[in-house]
Legacy VTK file of the C-alpha trace (Angstrom):
# vtk DataFile Version 3.0
C-alpha trace
ASCII
DATASET POLYDATA
POINTS 89 float
5.717 -1.736 1.447
6.771 -4.611 -0.892
4.702 -4.802 -4.003
4.318 -8.318 -3.677
3.431 -8.027 0.281
1.251 -5.290 -1.039
-0.803 -7.580 -3.340
-0.715 -10.533 -0.571
-2.887 -8.004 1.877
-5.527 -7.219 -1.038
-6.055 -10.952 -1.789
-6.071 -11.682 1.914
-9.011 -8.974 2.373
-10.811 -11.230 -0.748
-10.539 -14.269 0.932
-12.186 -13.618 3.964
-15.462 -12.840 1.780
-18.051 -15.397 1.042
-16.789 -16.977 -2.037
-19.980 -17.476 -3.507
-20.449 -13.494 -3.008
-21.045 -11.773 -6.265
-18.479 -8.082 -6.901
-19.185 -5.703 -9.075
-16.418 -3.881 -10.706
-16.781 -0.991 -8.470
-16.627 -3.505 -5.385
-13.835 -5.731 -6.820
-11.822 -2.110 -7.595
-12.220 -1.256 -3.794
-11.362 -4.028 -2.707
-8.128 -4.603 -4.522
-7.336 -0.891 -4.247
-7.599 -0.377 -7.493
-9.498 1.853 -9.812
-12.465 0.638 -11.762
-10.503 1.452 -14.770
-7.443 -0.795 -14.075
-10.069 -3.680 -13.272
-11.032 -3.508 -16.742
-7.315 -3.497 -18.344
-6.649 -6.289 -15.829
-9.563 -7.912 -17.691
-8.018 -7.257 -21.048
-4.183 -8.064 -19.806
-6.061 -11.687 -18.385
-4.596 -10.839 -15.043
-8.000 -11.271 -14.064
-10.577 -13.849 -14.912
-13.366 -12.084 -17.312
-16.684 -10.984 -15.889
-19.752 -12.369 -15.776
-22.477 -9.479 -17.160
-25.563 -9.684 -14.735
-28.363 -6.807 -15.606
-25.880 -4.785 -17.579
-23.155 -4.769 -14.864
-19.958 -6.834 -14.708
-19.897 -9.232 -12.066
-17.620 -11.635 -10.169
-17.691 -14.550 -8.026
-14.954 -14.183 -5.294
-14.050 -17.912 -5.029
-13.434 -17.459 -8.999
-11.200 -14.743 -8.741
-9.248 -16.641 -5.969
-9.444 -19.733 -7.998
-7.634 -17.897 -10.786
-5.032 -15.991 -8.737
-4.224 -19.759 -7.344
-4.075 -21.412 -10.316
-1.414 -18.342 -12.236
0.627 -19.030 -8.702
0.668 -22.634 -9.245
1.469 -22.148 -13.068
4.083 -20.077 -12.097
5.867 -22.577 -9.726
6.085 -24.998 -12.324
7.534 -23.140 -14.691
9.980 -21.592 -12.006
11.006 -25.428 -11.466
11.239 -26.475 -15.143
13.483 -23.749 -16.047
15.563 -24.490 -12.963
15.753 -28.246 -13.578
16.554 -27.165 -17.658
19.399 -25.033 -15.890
21.015 -28.059 -13.996
20.139 -26.333 -10.718
LINES 1 90
89 0 1 2 3 4 5 6 7 8 9 10 11 12 13 14 15 16 17 18 19 20 21 22 23 24 25 26 27 28 29 30 31 32 33 34 35 36 37 38 39 40 41 42 43 44 45 46 47 48 49 50 51 52 53 54 55 56 57 58 59 60 61 62 63 64 65 66 67 68 69 70 71 72 73 74 75 76 77 78 79 80 81 82 83 84 85 86 87 88
């Protein structure tokens, strides 16, 4: 399976959850098919939004993560268009 297809499937699985749902590091790791350590690294690399601390646990709202990915995707499309236009394509 191609990496981008794999990511699409995992995001689709996340999008089936209610947008208001709160997930902790372990639940997010399970849905995305990653380890909890990788989730922390993704936060450090700004690949996912920073968590909100609740009762000493790192948590995210599902809708926040989905919006984050959508904004990043739109930024990448805009950057690609700018580069294409600059190169005369």
